[in-house]
N, C-alpha and C positions, 0 to 999 in steps of 0.2 A: 504493499499500499504506500503510495506517494502522495503527500499532502502538500498543496500549495495555498497559501494564504497571502493576500495583498490588501492593503489598506490605501484608500484614496479617498479625496475630498470630492464631493459632488453638490451641485447647486440645484434645487428642484423649487419649482413654484412658477406660476405664469407672471403674477404682478408682485407679490411679496416673495422674492426669492429667499430661500432659507438654506444654509450649509449644513450638510450631513456628512458623516464618515461611512463610507461604504467597504464592507468586508467582503471580499471575493473569495470563495472557496472552491478548489477544484481537487478532486481525488481520484487517482488512477489506481484501480484495484488490479492485483495479479489475476491471472487467468485462474488460478485455483481458488482464489477467494470469490471471484464471480461465480463460479461453478457451486461452491458451498451455499452462497447466498440463493442461488436459484433452485438447488436441491432441497434446501431446508425451508424454502418460502420465507425468506427473511427480509425481503424487499419492503414490505408495509410495516416493518418495525420503526418505532419512534426513537430517533437518537436523542433529541432534547426539544424542550418547550422555550419558545422565545416569542418576543414581542418587539416589532421594529418601532423606531422613533416616529415614523409616519402612520401608526395605527390609530384608528378611531376608537372611540370609547365603546361603542356598540358592536365593533368587530368581534367574530368569534375567535377563541384561542387556537382552535383546531386549524384555522386558516394559515398559522404562521409556524406549524410544527415541522420539524426537520426530519424527513423519513430518509431511510437508506436508498429508496427509489429516486429520491431528489438529487442524489449525488452519484448514482449508478451510471455506467456506460460513459464516462467523461463529461457528465452534465456540470454546469457551473452554477453555483449558488451565490446570489448576491443578496446582502442584508445590510440595512440602513440602521445607523445609530446616531444618536444625538451628539456625541462628543469623542474625542480621542480616548478618554479614560474609559468610557464605556465600551468603545471598540476593543481596547486591549483586554478588558475582562471578558468580553464576549469571545475573543480570540483564545484565551486560557481556558475557558469553559468548554469551548468547541475542541480544542486540542485533548482536553481530558476525555471528553465524549468519544473521540476517535480513537484514542488509546484503548478505552474500554471495548469499542466495536472490534478492533483488531484482536484482542484477547478472546473476545466472545465468538469470533469466526473460527479462530483456531480451535477453541474447545468443541465447536460444532463440526470440526472435521471428521471425527471419528468417535465411536462409542467408547465409553468408560471401560476400565479393566474391572473385572471381578474381583472381589475380595471378601473376607470373612473377618469380623471383629468380634473379639471376645472381652467382655467386661468382668 
């Protein structure tokens, strides 16, 4: 798994332009990881909950969930945050979630060993 994170400044708005920090995520999975995701039907698994700076109060939270299918097959995920500190915190949280995903995919590669425990 190869992860690419980029931070950039973006201005949005028609009349009142506002500056946001955009975090761009690209993940390249190995062939083996893609096969495990497909065989175990892991594509609809939620990686993390998030809420962008441009979200409205009445928007549903499920609209902003990051799923494995959102980053599978070289798809790029773009997420807007209000300031650089929030973008750095989001990046750290995202990297932690992706580290856990890597461990989880490798755990799903094969069945566990049989063992007996005596107390």
